[in-house]
PDB file of N, CA, C and O in Angstrom, chain B, residues numbered from 101:
ATOM      1  N   UNK B 101      17.305 -27.343 -64.218  1.00  0.00           N
ATOM      2  CA  UNK B 101      17.645 -25.942 -64.392  1.00  0.00           C
ATOM      3  C   UNK B 101      18.962 -25.867 -65.136  1.00  0.00           C
ATOM      4  O   UNK B 101      19.900 -26.604 -64.835  1.00  0.00           O
ATOM      5  N   UNK B 102      19.026 -24.999 -66.081  1.00  0.00           N
ATOM      6  CA  UNK B 102      20.282 -24.890 -66.811  1.00  0.00           C
ATOM      7  C   UNK B 102      21.171 -23.845 -66.146  1.00  0.00           C
ATOM      8  O   UNK B 102      20.760 -23.183 -65.193  1.00  0.00           O
ATOM      9  N   UNK B 103      22.366 -23.706 -66.645  1.00  0.00           N
ATOM     10  CA  UNK B 103      23.350 -22.825 -66.019  1.00  0.00           C
ATOM     11  C   UNK B 103      22.901 -21.371 -66.009  1.00  0.00           C
ATOM     12  O   UNK B 103      23.361 -20.585 -65.181  1.00  0.00           O
ATOM     13  N   UNK B 104      21.997 -21.004 -66.933  1.00  0.00           N
ATOM     14  CA  UNK B 104      21.549 -19.615 -66.991  1.00  0.00           C
ATOM     15  C   UNK B 104      20.472 -19.310 -65.959  1.00  0.00           C
ATOM     16  O   UNK B 104      20.204 -18.143 -65.673  1.00  0.00           O
ATOM     17  N   UNK B 105      19.853 -20.344 -65.396  1.00  0.00           N
ATOM     18  CA  UNK B 105      18.811 -20.141 -64.397  1.00  0.00           C
ATOM     19  C   UNK B 105      19.432 -20.057 -63.013  1.00  0.00           C
ATOM     20  O   UNK B 105      20.561 -20.496 -62.792  1.00  0.00           O
ATOM     21  N   UNK B 106      18.680 -19.491 -62.095  1.00  0.00           N
ATOM     22  CA  UNK B 106      19.188 -19.366 -60.728  1.00  0.00           C
ATOM     23  C   UNK B 106      19.055 -20.697 -59.994  1.00  0.00           C
ATOM     24  O   UNK B 106      18.334 -21.596 -60.426  1.00  0.00           O
ATOM     25  N   UNK B 107      19.752 -20.796 -58.900  1.00  0.00           N
ATOM     26  CA  UNK B 107      19.691 -21.975 -58.049  1.00  0.00           C
ATOM     27  C   UNK B 107      18.305 -22.009 -57.396  1.00  0.00           C
ATOM     28  O   UNK B 107      17.808 -20.963 -56.977  1.00  0.00           O
ATOM     29  N   UNK B 108      17.669 -23.181 -57.298  1.00  0.00           N
ATOM     30  CA  UNK B 108      16.329 -23.246 -56.711  1.00  0.00           C
ATOM     31  C   UNK B 108      16.333 -22.819 -55.243  1.00  0.00           C
ATOM     32  O   UNK B 108      17.308 -23.028 -54.522  1.00  0.00           O
ATOM     33  N   UNK B 109      15.229 -22.221 -54.821  1.00  0.00           N
ATOM     34  CA  UNK B 109      15.102 -21.734 -53.450  1.00  0.00           C
ATOM     35  C   UNK B 109      14.826 -22.876 -52.486  1.00  0.00           C
ATOM     36  O   UNK B 109      14.241 -23.891 -52.862  1.00  0.00           O
ATOM     37  N   UNK B 110      15.252 -22.701 -51.240  1.00  0.00           N
ATOM     38  CA  UNK B 110      14.969 -23.661 -50.186  1.00  0.00           C
ATOM     39  C   UNK B 110      13.452 -23.789 -50.058  1.00  0.00           C
ATOM     40  O   UNK B 110      12.730 -22.793 -50.062  1.00  0.00           O
ATOM     41  N   UNK B 111      12.985 -25.032 -49.945  1.00  0.00           N
ATOM     42  CA  UNK B 111      11.562 -25.305 -49.804  1.00  0.00           C
ATOM     43  C   UNK B 111      10.857 -25.625 -51.111  1.00  0.00           C
ATOM     44  O   UNK B 111       9.707 -26.062 -51.100  1.00  0.00           O
ATOM     45  N   UNK B 112      11.528 -25.414 -52.240  1.00  0.00           N
ATOM     46  CA  UNK B 112      10.923 -25.759 -53.524  1.00  0.00           C
ATOM     47  C   UNK B 112      11.305 -27.200 -53.890  1.00  0.00           C
ATOM     48  O   UNK B 112      12.199 -27.792 -53.285  1.00  0.00           O
ATOM     49  N   UNK B 113      10.617 -27.742 -54.879  1.00  0.00           N
ATOM     50  CA  UNK B 113      10.870 -29.112 -55.324  1.00  0.00           C
ATOM     51  C   UNK B 113      11.600 -29.091 -56.664  1.00  0.00           C
ATOM     52  O   UNK B 113      11.342 -28.248 -57.523  1.00  0.00           O
ATOM     53  N   UNK B 114      12.515 -30.040 -56.815  1.00  0.00           N
ATOM     54  CA  UNK B 114      13.291 -30.123 -58.049  1.00  0.00           C
ATOM     55  C   UNK B 114      13.559 -31.582 -58.386  1.00  0.00           C
ATOM     56  O   UNK B 114      13.615 -32.438 -57.503  1.00  0.00           O
ATOM     57  N   UNK B 115      13.725 -31.852 -59.682  1.00  0.00           N
ATOM     58  CA  UNK B 115      14.102 -33.190 -60.135  1.00  0.00           C
ATOM     59  C   UNK B 115      15.582 -33.171 -60.471  1.00  0.00           C
ATOM     60  O   UNK B 115      16.052 -32.328 -61.235  1.00  0.00           O
ATOM     61  N   UNK B 116      16.296 -34.105 -59.893  1.00  0.00           N
ATOM     62  CA  UNK B 116      17.705 -34.311 -60.219  1.00  0.00           C
ATOM     63  C   UNK B 116      17.721 -35.260 -61.416  1.00  0.00           C
ATOM     64  O   UNK B 116      17.532 -36.466 -61.259  1.00  0.00           O
ATOM     65  N   UNK B 117      17.945 -34.716 -62.601  1.00  0.00           N
ATOM     66  CA  UNK B 117      17.873 -35.527 -63.819  1.00  0.00           C
ATOM     67  C   UNK B 117      19.003 -36.550 -63.904  1.00  0.00           C
ATOM     68  O   UNK B 117      18.862 -37.561 -64.591  1.00  0.00           O
ATOM     69  N   UNK B 118      20.108 -36.309 -63.225  1.00  0.00           N
ATOM     70  CA  UNK B 118      21.209 -37.271 -63.256  1.00  0.00           C
ATOM     71  C   UNK B 118      20.892 -38.529 -62.452  1.00  0.00           C
ATOM     72  O   UNK B 118      21.471 -39.587 -62.698  1.00  0.00           O
ATOM     73  N   UNK B 119      19.973 -38.417 -61.489  1.00  0.00           N
ATOM     74  CA  UNK B 119      19.573 -39.565 -60.662  1.00  0.00           C
ATOM     75  C   UNK B 119      18.105 -39.960 -60.877  1.00  0.00           C
ATOM     76  O   UNK B 119      17.651 -40.981 -60.360  1.00  0.00           O
ATOM     77  N   UNK B 120      17.373 -39.151 -61.636  1.00  0.00           N
ATOM     78  CA  UNK B 120      15.938 -39.352 -61.845  1.00  0.00           C
ATOM     79  C   UNK B 120      15.218 -39.454 -60.503  1.00  0.00           C
ATOM     80  O   UNK B 120      14.420 -40.362 -60.271  1.00  0.00           O
ATOM     81  N   UNK B 121      15.524 -38.487 -59.620  1.00  0.00           N
ATOM     82  CA  UNK B 121      14.891 -38.424 -58.294  1.00  0.00           C
ATOM     83  C   UNK B 121      14.338 -37.025 -58.073  1.00  0.00           C
ATOM     84  O   UNK B 121      14.891 -36.037 -58.555  1.00  0.00           O
ATOM     85  N   UNK B 122      13.235 -36.961 -57.333  1.00  0.00           N
ATOM     86  CA  UNK B 122      12.633 -35.683 -56.971  1.00  0.00           C
ATOM     87  C   UNK B 122      12.910 -35.430 -55.505  1.00  0.00           C
ATOM     88  O   UNK B 122      12.802 -36.333 -54.676  1.00  0.00           O
ATOM     89  N   UNK B 123      13.271 -34.183 -55.186  1.00  0.00           N
ATOM     90  CA  UNK B 123      13.541 -33.845 -53.801  1.00  0.00           C
ATOM     91  C   UNK B 123      13.196 -32.407 -53.490  1.00  0.00           C
ATOM     92  O   UNK B 123      13.083 -31.561 -54.377  1.00  0.00           O
ATOM     93  N   UNK B 124      13.031 -32.155 -52.197  1.00  0.00           N
ATOM     94  CA  UNK B 124      12.792 -30.805 -51.703  1.00  0.00           C
ATOM     95  C   UNK B 124      14.146 -30.154 -51.420  1.00  0.00           C
ATOM     96  O   UNK B 124      15.017 -30.761 -50.797  1.00  0.00           O
ATOM     97  N   UNK B 125      14.309 -28.943 -51.872  1.00  0.00           N
ATOM     98  CA  UNK B 125      15.571 -28.231 -51.664  1.00  0.00           C
ATOM     99  C   UNK B 125      15.682 -27.872 -50.180  1.00  0.00           C
ATOM    100  O   UNK B 125      14.847 -27.147 -49.639  1.00  0.00           O
ATOM    101  N   UNK B 126      16.722 -28.390 -49.538  1.00  0.00           N
ATOM    102  CA  UNK B 126      16.924 -28.175 -48.102  1.00  0.00           C
ATOM    103  C   UNK B 126      17.988 -27.122 -47.821  1.00  0.00           C
ATOM    104  O   UNK B 126      18.009 -26.528 -46.742  1.00  0.00           O
ATOM    105  N   UNK B 127      18.867 -26.891 -48.785  1.00  0.00           N
ATOM    106  CA  UNK B 127      19.917 -25.910 -48.565  1.00  0.00           C
ATOM    107  C   UNK B 127      20.905 -25.898 -49.718  1.00  0.00           C
ATOM    108  O   UNK B 127      20.769 -26.626 -50.702  1.00  0.00           O
ATOM    109  N   UNK B 128      21.897 -25.045 -49.558  1.00  0.00           N
ATOM    110  CA  UNK B 128      22.947 -24.897 -50.561  1.00  0.00           C
ATOM    111  C   UNK B 128      24.289 -24.972 -49.829  1.00  0.00           C
ATOM    112  O   UNK B 128      24.499 -24.293 -48.824  1.00  0.00           O
ATOM    113  N   UNK B 129      25.175 -25.793 -50.340  1.00  0.00           N
ATOM    114  CA  UNK B 129      26.510 -25.922 -49.762  1.00  0.00           C
ATOM    115  C   UNK B 129      27.508 -25.794 -50.897  1.00  0.00           C
ATOM    116  O   UNK B 129      27.562 -26.637 -51.792  1.00  0.00           O
ATOM    117  N   UNK B 130      28.287 -24.742 -50.852  1.00  0.00           N
ATOM    118  CA  UNK B 130      29.234 -24.501 -51.934  1.00  0.00           C
ATOM    119  C   UNK B 130      28.477 -24.357 -53.243  1.00  0.00           C
ATOM    120  O   UNK B 130      27.542 -23.562 -53.339  1.00  0.00           O
ATOM    121  N   UNK B 131      28.868 -25.109 -54.231  1.00  0.00           N
ATOM    122  CA  UNK B 131      28.219 -25.024 -55.533  1.00  0.00           C
ATOM    123  C   UNK B 131      27.121 -26.077 -55.696  1.00  0.00           C
ATOM    124  O   UNK B 131      26.590 -26.240 -56.795  1.00  0.00           O
ATOM    125  N   UNK B 132      26.776 -26.784 -54.640  1.00  0.00           N
ATOM    126  CA  UNK B 132      25.774 -27.846 -54.727  1.00  0.00           C
ATOM    127  C   UNK B 132      24.492 -27.485 -53.989  1.00  0.00           C
ATOM    128  O   UNK B 132      24.477 -26.640 -53.094  1.00  0.00           O
ATOM    129  N   UNK B 133      23.421 -28.152 -54.393  1.00  0.00           N
ATOM    130  CA  UNK B 133      22.116 -28.006 -53.774  1.00  0.00           C
ATOM    131  C   UNK B 133      21.833 -29.298 -53.017  1.00  0.00           C
ATOM    132  O   UNK B 133      22.054 -30.393 -53.536  1.00  0.00           O
ATOM    133  N   UNK B 134      21.343 -29.163 -51.786  1.00  0.00           N
ATOM    134  CA  UNK B 134      20.996 -30.339 -51.001  1.00  0.00           C
ATOM    135  C   UNK B 134      19.506 -30.611 -51.144  1.00  0.00           C
ATOM    136  O   UNK B 134      18.678 -29.719 -50.960  1.00  0.00           O
ATOM    137  N   UNK B 135      19.177 -31.858 -51.474  1.00  0.00           N
ATOM    138  CA  UNK B 135      17.798 -32.271 -51.694  1.00  0.00           C
ATOM    139  C   UNK B 135      17.427 -33.408 -50.746  1.00  0.00           C
ATOM    140  O   UNK B 135      18.269 -34.237 -50.398  1.00  0.00           O
ATOM    141  N   UNK B 136      16.165 -33.441 -50.334  1.00  0.00           N
ATOM    142  CA  UNK B 136      15.643 -34.528 -49.506  1.00  0.00           C
ATOM    143  C   UNK B 136      14.484 -35.171 -50.255  1.00  0.00           C
ATOM    144  O   UNK B 136      13.610 -34.467 -50.760  1.00  0.00           O
ATOM    145  N   UNK B 137      14.465 -36.505 -50.335  1.00  0.00           N
ATOM    146  CA  UNK B 137      13.405 -37.170 -51.090  1.00  0.00           C
ATOM    147  C   UNK B 137      12.023 -36.975 -50.464  1.00  0.00           C
ATOM    148  O   UNK B 137      11.891 -36.702 -49.271  1.00  0.00           O
ATOM    149  N   UNK B 138      10.997 -37.126 -51.310  1.00  0.00           N
ATOM    150  CA  UNK B 138       9.612 -37.091 -50.825  1.00  0.00           C
ATOM    151  C   UNK B 138       9.444 -38.138 -49.753  1.00  0.00           C
ATOM    152  O   UNK B 138       9.920 -39.264 -49.900  1.00  0.00           O
ATOM    153  N   UNK B 139       8.775 -37.783 -48.682  1.00  0.00           N
ATOM    154  CA  UNK B 139       8.532 -38.740 -47.610  1.00  0.00           C
ATOM    155  C   UNK B 139       9.700 -38.865 -46.644  1.00  0.00           C
ATOM    156  O   UNK B 139       9.642 -39.664 -45.710  1.00  0.00           O
ATOM    157  N   UNK B 140      10.753 -38.095 -46.852  1.00  0.00           N
ATOM    158  CA  UNK B 140      11.917 -38.142 -45.965  1.00  0.00           C
ATOM    159  C   UNK B 140      12.958 -39.121 -46.469  1.00  0.00           C
ATOM    160  O   UNK B 140      12.781 -39.774 -47.497  1.00  0.00           O
ATOM    161  N   UNK B 141      14.020 -39.204 -45.739  1.00  0.00           N
ATOM    162  CA  UNK B 141      15.112 -40.094 -46.128  1.00  0.00           C
ATOM    163  C   UNK B 141      16.424 -39.343 -46.207  1.00  0.00           C
ATOM    164  O   UNK B 141      16.538 -38.209 -45.741  1.00  0.00           O
ATOM    165  N   UNK B 142      17.403 -39.983 -46.796  1.00  0.00           N
ATOM    166  CA  UNK B 142      18.759 -39.456 -46.882  1.00  0.00           C
ATOM    167  C   UNK B 142      18.851 -38.319 -47.890  1.00  0.00           C
ATOM    168  O   UNK B 142      18.488 -38.479 -49.055  1.00  0.00           O
ATOM    169  N   UNK B 143      19.340 -37.168 -47.432  1.00  0.00           N
ATOM    170  CA  UNK B 143      19.579 -36.046 -48.344  1.00  0.00           C
ATOM    171  C   UNK B 143      20.697 -36.401 -49.320  1.00  0.00           C
ATOM    172  O   UNK B 143      21.526 -37.266 -49.039  1.00  0.00           O
ATOM    173  N   UNK B 144      20.710 -35.733 -50.458  1.00  0.00           N
ATOM    174  CA  UNK B 144      21.810 -35.892 -51.401  1.00  0.00           C
ATOM    175  C   UNK B 144      22.149 -34.544 -52.010  1.00  0.00           C
ATOM    176  O   UNK B 144      21.330 -33.625 -52.001  1.00  0.00           O
ATOM    177  N   UNK B 145      23.343 -34.431 -52.531  1.00  0.00           N
ATOM    178  CA  UNK B 145      23.816 -33.207 -53.170  1.00  0.00           C
ATOM    179  C   UNK B 145      23.681 -33.333 -54.682  1.00  0.00           C
ATOM    180  O   UNK B 145      23.902 -34.400 -55.255  1.00  0.00           O
ATOM    181  N   UNK B 146      23.313 -32.221 -55.316  1.00  0.00           N
ATOM    182  CA  UNK B 146      23.186 -32.202 -56.773  1.00  0.00           C
ATOM    183  C   UNK B 146      23.752 -30.902 -57.309  1.00  0.00           C
ATOM    184  O   UNK B 146      23.711 -29.869 -56.641  1.00  0.00           O
ATOM    185  N   UNK B 147      24.271 -30.962 -58.500  1.00  0.00           N
ATOM    186  CA  UNK B 147      24.733 -29.760 -59.181  1.00  0.00           C
ATOM    187  C   UNK B 147      23.511 -29.016 -59.710  1.00  0.00           C
ATOM    188  O   UNK B 147      22.596 -29.649 -60.238  1.00  0.00           O
ATOM    189  N   UNK B 148      23.472 -27.690 -59.583  1.00  0.00           N
ATOM    190  CA  UNK B 148      22.321 -26.926 -60.084  1.00  0.00           C
ATOM    191  C   UNK B 148      22.008 -27.203 -61.556  1.00  0.00           C
ATOM    192  O   UNK B 148      20.841 -27.165 -61.948  1.00  0.00           O
ATOM    193  N   UNK B 149      23.007 -27.478 -62.364  1.00  0.00           N
ATOM    194  CA  UNK B 149      22.781 -27.755 -63.785  1.00  0.00           C
ATOM    195  C   UNK B 149      22.010 -29.054 -64.006  1.00  0.00           C
ATOM    196  O   UNK B 149      21.427 -29.248 -65.072  1.00  0.00           O
ATOM    197  N   UNK B 150      21.997 -29.959 -63.001  1.00  0.00           N
ATOM    198  CA  UNK B 150      21.288 -31.233 -63.116  1.00  0.00           C
ATOM    199  C   UNK B 150      19.847 -31.151 -62.626  1.00  0.00           C
ATOM    200  O   UNK B 150      19.142 -32.160 -62.624  1.00  0.00           O
ATOM    201  N   UNK B 151      19.395 -29.969 -62.212  1.00  0.00           N
ATOM    202  CA  UNK B 151      18.060 -29.833 -61.632  1.00  0.00           C
ATOM    203  C   UNK B 151      17.086 -29.183 -62.594  1.00  0.00           C
ATOM    204  O   UNK B 151      17.437 -28.310 -63.387  1.00  0.00           O
ATOM    205  N   UNK B 152      15.833 -29.649 -62.490  1.00  0.00           N
ATOM    206  CA  UNK B 152      14.744 -29.014 -63.228  1.00  0.00           C
ATOM    207  C   UNK B 152      13.554 -28.885 -62.287  1.00  0.00           C
ATOM    208  O   UNK B 152      13.385 -29.707 -61.387  1.00  0.00           O
ATOM    209  N   UNK B 153      12.729 -27.862 -62.485  1.00  0.00           N
ATOM    210  CA  UNK B 153      11.573 -27.671 -61.607  1.00  0.00           C
ATOM    211  C   UNK B 153      10.571 -28.815 -61.762  1.00  0.00           C
ATOM    212  O   UNK B 153      10.494 -29.454 -62.811  1.00  0.00           O
ATOM    213  N   UNK B 154       9.809 -29.058 -60.703  1.00  0.00           N
ATOM    214  CA  UNK B 154       8.782 -30.090 -60.715  1.00  0.00           C
ATOM    215  C   UNK B 154       7.424 -29.398 -60.699  1.00  0.00           C
ATOM    216  O   UNK B 154       7.153 -28.596 -59.805  1.00  0.00           O
ATOM    217  N   UNK B 155       6.567 -29.695 -61.674  1.00  0.00           N
ATOM    218  CA  UNK B 155       5.241 -29.075 -61.692  1.00  0.00           C
ATOM    219  C   UNK B 155       4.406 -29.508 -60.486  1.00  0.00           C
ATOM    220  O   UNK B 155       4.529 -30.638 -60.013  1.00  0.00           O
ATOM    221  N   UNK B 156       3.565 -28.614 -59.999  1.00  0.00           N
ATOM    222  CA  UNK B 156       2.711 -28.910 -58.847  1.00  0.00           C
ATOM    223  C   UNK B 156       1.839 -30.130 -59.100  1.00  0.00           C
ATOM    224  O   UNK B 156       1.582 -30.911 -58.183  1.00  0.00           O
ATOM    225  N   UNK B 157       1.383 -30.299 -60.328  1.00  0.00           N
ATOM    226  CA  UNK B 157       0.527 -31.443 -60.640  1.00  0.00           C
ATOM    227  C   UNK B 157       1.238 -32.764 -60.380  1.00  0.00           C
ATOM    228  O   UNK B 157       0.612 -33.732 -59.946  1.00  0.00           O
ATOM    229  N   UNK B 158       2.530 -32.808 -60.639  1.00  0.00           N
ATOM    230  CA  UNK B 158       3.288 -34.033 -60.401  1.00  0.00           C
ATOM    231  C   UNK B 158       3.418 -34.320 -58.914  1.00  0.00           C
ATOM    232  O   UNK B 158       3.435 -35.482 -58.510  1.00  0.00           O
ATOM    233  N   UNK B 159       3.509 -33.288 -58.101  1.00  0.00           N
ATOM    234  CA  UNK B 159       3.620 -33.476 -56.657  1.00  0.00           C
ATOM    235  C   UNK B 159       2.292 -33.917 -56.047  1.00  0.00           C
ATOM    236  O   UNK B 159       2.281 -34.655 -55.062  1.00  0.00           O
ATOM    237  N   UNK B 160       1.183 -33.478 -56.617  1.00  0.00           N
ATOM    238  CA  UNK B 160      -0.133 -33.814 -56.082  1.00  0.00           C
ATOM    239  C   UNK B 160      -0.615 -35.201 -56.509  1.00  0.00           C
ATOM    240  O   UNK B 160      -1.409 -35.823 -55.803  1.00  0.00           O
ATOM    241  N   UNK B 161      -0.151 -35.681 -57.636  1.00  0.00           N
ATOM    242  CA  UNK B 161      -0.644 -36.945 -58.190  1.00  0.00           C
ATOM    243  C   UNK B 161      -0.609 -38.104 -57.181  1.00  0.00           C
ATOM    244  O   UNK B 161      -1.619 -38.794 -57.050  1.00  0.00           O
ATOM    245  N   UNK B 162       0.491 -38.355 -56.466  1.00  0.00           N
ATOM    246  CA  UNK B 162       0.505 -39.478 -55.509  1.00  0.00           C
ATOM    247  C   UNK B 162      -0.481 -39.269 -54.357  1.00  0.00           C
ATOM    248  O   UNK B 162      -1.083 -40.232 -53.882  1.00  0.00           O
ATOM    249  N   UNK B 163      -0.653 -38.033 -53.905  1.00  0.00           N
ATOM    250  CA  UNK B 163      -1.594 -37.769 -52.813  1.00  0.00           C
ATOM    251  C   UNK B 163      -3.031 -38.016 -53.255  1.00  0.00           C
ATOM    252  O   UNK B 163      -3.830 -38.571 -52.500  1.00  0.00           O
ATOM    253  N   UNK B 164      -3.358 -37.609 -54.465  1.00  0.00           N
ATOM    254  CA  UNK B 164      -4.706 -37.835 -54.988  1.00  0.00           C
ATOM    255  C   UNK B 164      -4.962 -39.330 -55.139  1.00  0.00           C
ATOM    256  O   UNK B 164      -6.049 -39.807 -54.815  1.00  0.00           O
ATOM    257  N   UNK B 165      -3.987 -40.061 -55.620  1.00  0.00           N
ATOM    258  CA  UNK B 165      -4.140 -41.511 -55.780  1.00  0.00           C
ATOM    259  C   UNK B 165      -4.387 -42.175 -54.421  1.00  0.00           C
ATOM    260  O   UNK B 165      -5.235 -43.061 -54.311  1.00  0.00           O
ATOM    261  N   UNK B 166      -3.650 -41.751 -53.388  1.00  0.00           N
ATOM    262  CA  UNK B 166      -3.857 -42.308 -52.041  1.00  0.00           C
ATOM    263  C   UNK B 166      -5.253 -41.989 -51.533  1.00  0.00           C
ATOM    264  O   UNK B 166      -5.931 -42.865 -50.997  1.00  0.00           O
ATOM    265  N   UNK B 167      -5.689 -40.745 -51.696  1.00  0.00           N
ATOM    266  CA  UNK B 167      -7.027 -40.345 -51.242  1.00  0.00           C
ATOM    267  C   UNK B 167      -8.103 -41.136 -51.972  1.00  0.00           C
ATOM    268  O   UNK B 167      -9.083 -41.559 -51.359  1.00  0.00           O
ATOM    269  N   UNK B 168      -7.934 -41.338 -53.263  1.00  0.00           N
ATOM    270  CA  UNK B 168      -8.905 -42.121 -54.032  1.00  0.00           C
ATOM    271  C   UNK B 168      -8.948 -43.570 -53.553  1.00  0.00           C
ATOM    272  O   UNK B 168     -10.022 -44.162 -53.452  1.00  0.00           O
ATOM    273  N   UNK B 169      -7.788 -44.134 -53.260  1.00  0.00           N
ATOM    274  CA  UNK B 169      -7.733 -45.520 -52.782  1.00  0.00           C
ATOM    275  C   UNK B 169      -8.432 -45.645 -51.433  1.00  0.00           C
ATOM    276  O   UNK B 169      -9.173 -46.602 -51.210  1.00  0.00           O
ATOM    277  N   UNK B 170      -8.206 -44.692 -50.532  1.00  0.00           N
ATOM    278  CA  UNK B 170      -8.883 -44.705 -49.227  1.00  0.00           C
ATOM    279  C   UNK B 170     -10.385 -44.584 -49.412  1.00  0.00           C
ATOM    280  O   UNK B 170     -11.157 -45.265 -48.737  1.00  0.00           O
ATOM    281  N   UNK B 171     -10.795 -43.725 -50.319  1.00  0.00           N
ATOM    282  CA  UNK B 171     -12.219 -43.515 -50.572  1.00  0.00           C
ATOM    283  C   UNK B 171     -12.885 -44.791 -51.080  1.00  0.00           C
ATOM    284  O   UNK B 171     -13.999 -45.120 -50.672  1.00  0.00           O
ATOM    285  N   UNK B 172     -12.208 -45.499 -51.960  1.00  0.00           N
ATOM    286  CA  UNK B 172     -12.770 -46.749 -52.493  1.00  0.00           C
ATOM    287  C   UNK B 172     -12.898 -47.809 -51.410  1.00  0.00           C
ATOM    288  O   UNK B 172     -13.785 -48.661 -51.475  1.00  0.00           O
ATOM    289  N   UNK B 173     -12.011 -47.761 -50.408  1.00  0.00           N
ATOM    290  CA  UNK B 173     -12.062 -48.730 -49.311  1.00  0.00           C
ATOM    291  C   UNK B 173     -13.077 -48.313 -48.244  1.00  0.00           C
ATOM    292  O   UNK B 173     -13.422 -49.104 -47.366  1.00  0.00           O
ATOM    293  N   UNK B 174     -13.552 -47.066 -48.324  1.00  0.00           N
ATOM    294  CA  UNK B 174     -14.536 -46.600 -47.355  1.00  0.00           C
ATOM    295  C   UNK B 174     -13.945 -45.998 -46.092  1.00  0.00           C
ATOM    296  O   UNK B 174     -14.692 -45.654 -45.176  1.00  0.00           O
ATOM    297  N   UNK B 175     -12.628 -45.861 -46.015  1.00  0.00           N
ATOM    298  CA  UNK B 175     -12.003 -45.226 -44.845  1.00  0.00           C
ATOM    299  C   UNK B 175     -11.544 -43.831 -45.216  1.00  0.00           C
ATOM    300  O   UNK B 175     -11.073 -43.593 -46.328  1.00  0.00           O
ATOM    301  N   UNK B 176     -11.684 -42.928 -44.294  1.00  0.00           N
ATOM    302  CA  UNK B 176     -11.294 -41.542 -44.579  1.00  0.00           C
ATOM    303  C   UNK B 176     -10.399 -41.023 -43.533  1.00  0.00           C
ATOM    304  O   UNK B 176      -9.969 -39.872 -43.605  1.00  0.00           O
TER     305      UNK B 176
END
């Protein structure tokens, strides 16, 4: 997100381009956005200018791959 865009809302997903990491927006503290990585883990702070939105297709891709792998193994 560039400086002209608003800060992402809590619960949305964003890519921190400075770290090349995707996280869920957990909150806002001062001028920073707090993000939590997919699958959980340590939150980190990012400047709003370093964030860009993540398309839904990118978020679904790993889940679809897992489901396909389970299907090929015969377990559901």
